[in-house]
C-alpha positions as CSV (number, residue, x, y, z in Angstrom):
1,M,43.9,-76.0,-86.1
2,S,42.5,-75.3,-83.2
3,I,43.2,-72.9,-81.2
4,P,45.1,-73.5,-78.1
5,D,43.4,-73.0,-74.6
6,A,46.4,-70.5,-73.6
7,E,46.2,-68.5,-77.0
8,V,42.1,-67.7,-75.6
9,E,42.3,-67.7,-72.0
10,R,45.0,-64.5,-73.3
11,Q,42.2,-63.6,-76.3
12,I,39.7,-63.7,-73.7
13,Q,41.7,-60.9,-70.8
14,Q,42.3,-58.7,-73.3
15,M,39.2,-57.9,-74.2
16,I,38.0,-58.4,-69.9
17,Q,41.4,-55.5,-69.5
18,F,39.6,-53.6,-72.7
19,I,36.4,-53.6,-71.4
20,D,37.3,-52.1,-67.5
21,H,39.7,-49.3,-69.5
22,E,36.7,-48.3,-71.4
23,A,34.3,-48.9,-68.0
24,D,37.4,-46.0,-65.9
25,E,37.4,-43.6,-68.9
26,K,33.1,-44.1,-68.7
27,E,32.6,-43.6,-65.0
28,V,35.7,-41.0,-64.8
29,E,33.8,-39.3,-67.7
30,I,30.8,-39.6,-65.9
31,L,32.1,-38.7,-62.7
32,A,33.3,-35.4,-63.8
33,K,30.3,-34.1,-66.4
34,A,28.5,-34.9,-62.0
35,D,31.6,-32.6,-60.9
36,E,30.7,-29.9,-63.4
37,E,27.2,-30.3,-63.6
38,F,26.8,-30.2,-59.3
39,N,29.9,-27.2,-59.3
40,I,27.4,-24.9,-61.8
41,E,23.8,-26.4,-59.3
42,K,26.2,-24.9,-57.0
43,G,27.0,-21.7,-58.1
44,R,23.7,-20.8,-59.8
45,L,22.1,-22.0,-56.6
46,V,24.2,-19.5,-54.2
47,E,24.1,-16.3,-56.7
48,Q,20.6,-16.8,-56.7
49,E,21.0,-17.3,-52.5
50,K,23.4,-14.1,-53.0
51,Q,20.5,-12.3,-54.8
52,K,18.2,-13.4,-51.9
53,I,20.5,-11.5,-49.6
54,R,21.1,-8.7,-51.1
55,A,17.3,-7.5,-52.3
56,F,16.3,-8.2,-48.3
57,Y,19.4,-6.0,-46.7
58,E,18.6,-3.7,-49.7
59,K,14.5,-3.5,-48.7
60,K,15.6,-3.2,-45.7
61,E,18.1,-0.6,-45.7
62,K,15.5,1.1,-47.8
63,N,13.0,0.8,-45.3
64,A,15.6,1.9,-42.9
65,E,16.1,5.5,-44.9
66,L,12.6,6.2,-45.0
67,Q,11.8,5.3,-41.6
68,K,14.6,8.0,-41.2
69,K,12.5,10.5,-43.8
70,I,8.8,9.9,-41.7
71,Q,10.7,10.6,-38.2
72,M,12.5,13.6,-40.2
73,S,9.2,15.1,-41.3
74,N,6.7,14.2,-37.8
75,L,9.8,15.4,-35.9
76,H,10.2,19.2,-38.2
77,N,6.2,19.1,-38.2
78,Q,6.6,18.6,-34.3
79,A,8.3,21.7,-33.7
80,R,6.8,23.8,-36.9
81,L,3.4,22.9,-35.0
82,R,6.0,23.9,-31.8
83,L,7.1,27.5,-32.9
84,L,3.0,27.7,-34.4
85,K,2.7,27.7,-30.4
86,Q,4.4,29.9,-29.2
87,R,3.4,32.2,-31.8
88,E,-0.2,31.8,-31.4
89,D,0.4,32.0,-26.8
90,H,2.5,35.3,-28.0
91,L,-0.4,36.6,-29.8
92,Q,-2.7,35.8,-27.2
93,V,-0.5,37.8,-25.2
94,V,-0.8,41.3,-26.8
95,V,-4.5,40.1,-27.3
96,D,-4.8,40.1,-24.0
97,K,-2.3,43.3,-22.9
98,T,-4.8,45.1,-25.8
99,T,-7.8,43.9,-23.6
100,N,-6.7,44.8,-20.4
101,K,-6.1,48.5,-21.9
102,L,-10.1,49.3,-23.2
103,K,-11.8,48.5,-20.4
104,G,-8.8,50.8,-18.2
105,Q,-10.5,53.1,-20.4
106,V,-13.7,52.1,-19.9
107,V,-12.9,52.6,-16.2
108,D,-11.7,56.5,-17.3
109,I,-15.2,58.4,-18.0
110,T,-13.8,60.4,-19.6
111,K,-12.2,58.2,-21.9
112,Y,-15.1,55.7,-22.6
113,R,-17.4,58.9,-23.2
114,E,-16.0,60.2,-25.7
115,M,-16.1,56.3,-27.0
116,L,-19.3,56.1,-26.5
117,Q,-20.4,58.7,-28.7
118,G,-17.5,58.2,-31.8
119,L,-19.2,54.1,-31.3
120,I,-23.1,55.8,-31.4
121,T,-21.5,58.6,-34.6
122,Q,-20.3,55.1,-36.8
123,G,-23.4,53.4,-36.4
124,L,-25.5,55.5,-37.3
125,C,-23.3,56.3,-40.3
126,Q,-24.0,52.5,-41.0
127,L,-27.6,52.7,-40.5
128,L,-28.8,55.8,-42.3
129,E,-32.4,55.1,-40.8
130,P,-33.8,57.6,-39.7
131,H,-35.8,56.2,-36.5
132,V,-32.6,54.9,-34.3
133,T,-32.8,52.2,-30.7
134,I,-29.9,52.5,-29.3
135,Q,-29.3,49.6,-26.1
136,C,-26.6,49.4,-24.1
137,R,-25.9,48.4,-20.2
138,Q,-28.5,49.4,-18.1
139,M,-25.2,51.0,-15.7
140,D,-24.6,53.4,-19.3
141,I,-27.5,54.9,-20.0
142,Q,-26.4,58.0,-18.4
143,L,-23.3,58.3,-19.7
144,V,-25.1,57.6,-23.3
145,E,-27.6,59.7,-23.1
146,G,-25.5,62.5,-22.1
147,V,-23.2,61.9,-25.3
148,L,-26.6,61.0,-27.7
149,A,-27.5,64.9,-28.9
150,A,-23.4,64.9,-30.1
151,G,-23.7,62.1,-31.0
152,Q,-26.4,62.4,-33.4
153,A,-25.4,65.6,-34.8
154,N,-21.5,64.2,-35.9
155,Y,-23.8,61.8,-37.2
156,T,-25.6,64.9,-39.3
157,K,-22.8,66.4,-40.5
158,L,-21.1,63.7,-41.7
159,S,-24.6,61.9,-43.4
160,G,-26.5,65.1,-44.4
161,L,-29.8,63.5,-42.8
162,D,-31.7,63.6,-39.8
163,V,-32.0,60.9,-37.3
164,T,-34.7,60.6,-34.2
165,V,-32.8,58.5,-31.7
166,K,-34.1,56.8,-28.7
167,V,-32.0,55.4,-25.3
168,D,-34.1,51.1,-25.0
169,Q,-34.8,51.7,-21.4
170,A,-36.1,48.2,-21.2
171,N,-33.8,46.0,-22.7
172,F,-30.6,45.8,-21.8
173,L,-26.8,44.8,-23.2
174,P,-25.5,42.1,-20.1
175,A,-24.2,43.4,-17.3
176,D,-21.0,41.1,-17.7
177,I,-19.8,42.8,-21.5
178,T,-17.0,45.6,-21.2
179,G,-19.1,48.8,-22.3
180,G,-21.0,50.0,-25.4
181,V,-23.4,49.7,-27.5
182,R,-26.2,48.4,-29.4
183,L,-27.7,49.8,-32.6
184,V,-31.4,49.1,-33.9
185,A,-33.9,50.2,-36.6
186,K,-36.5,48.7,-38.8
187,E,-37.9,46.6,-35.6
188,G,-35.4,44.7,-35.3
189,R,-34.5,43.9,-38.9
190,M,-30.8,45.9,-39.0
191,V,-28.8,45.8,-36.4
192,V,-25.3,47.6,-35.6
193,V,-22.6,46.0,-33.3
194,N,-20.8,48.4,-31.4
195,T,-20.0,46.4,-27.7
196,L,-16.2,47.4,-26.9
197,E,-16.4,43.3,-27.5
198,A,-17.5,42.7,-31.3
199,R,-14.9,45.9,-32.1
200,L,-12.0,44.5,-30.6
201,E,-13.2,41.5,-32.0
202,Q,-12.6,42.4,-35.3
203,I,-9.1,44.9,-34.7
204,I,-7.9,41.6,-34.1
205,K,-8.9,40.2,-37.1
206,Q,-7.4,43.0,-38.9
207,K,-4.5,43.3,-37.1
208,I,-3.4,40.0,-36.5
209,P,-1.7,39.3,-40.1
210,E,0.5,43.4,-39.2
211,V,1.7,41.9,-35.3
212,R,2.4,39.0,-36.9
213,S,4.7,40.9,-39.3
214,M,5.7,43.2,-36.6
215,L,7.0,40.3,-33.4
216,Y,8.5,37.3,-37.0
217,G,9.7,39.4,-39.5
218,S,7.2,40.3,-43.2
219,N,5.8,38.5,-45.7
220,P,4.7,39.6,-49.0
221,N,1.8,37.2,-48.6
222,R,0.6,39.3,-45.8
223,R,-1.9,42.7,-47.4
224,S,-2.8,44.5,-44.1
225,H,-0.5,47.3,-43.2
226,L,-2.7,49.8,-40.7
227,S,-1.2,51.2,-37.6
228,L,-1.6,48.4,-34.5
229,H,-0.7,51.5,-33.1
230,Q,-4.0,53.8,-33.9
231,F,-6.3,51.7,-31.9
232,L,-3.9,50.7,-28.5
């Protein structure tokens, strides 16, 4: 018994409807999955970009902070150097005043004669030699010869030793120095430079720590406690 054409057509339409329905559901499922994957990937990319942006600005902030620290350090160093320069300039003023005062004492013949005698005695005590030659400025020959005996006597009194001293009449100290003497023994192998410039330089080296302490406050690391006024 054959199936009527109408029934066949109806069954075919049912099959077509079933297939279309399955296709629609599959399409919805695929689209939903695609949307989900898209959203996941979009979220991942967005988060990735956010991390890049955060990293960029964190690095920029760190660089800015580093530059700020460098600038602050540079400003601090510049300020410290300016302060040190001002202090050294101030110290130089003290040294210059001391030098000018010393030159003023040279102008005073009485004081300069006493200074020469002391410098000769001191130099002899440093050498402790029986034969010594003294050099001085040509303009100071008479002054040196005038205090030579007293300088020798003081040396003998202090050391208990005798000494023969002569003034060099051929070799003179430069005329442009402030004054003082140079003592030579053993044919030039032993020399004591007791010019006023040499003595002043030595005193300045010894006294600069104390001057700094007087001007800018004490420092436990400084060890010089001599009196500056005894040299001024």
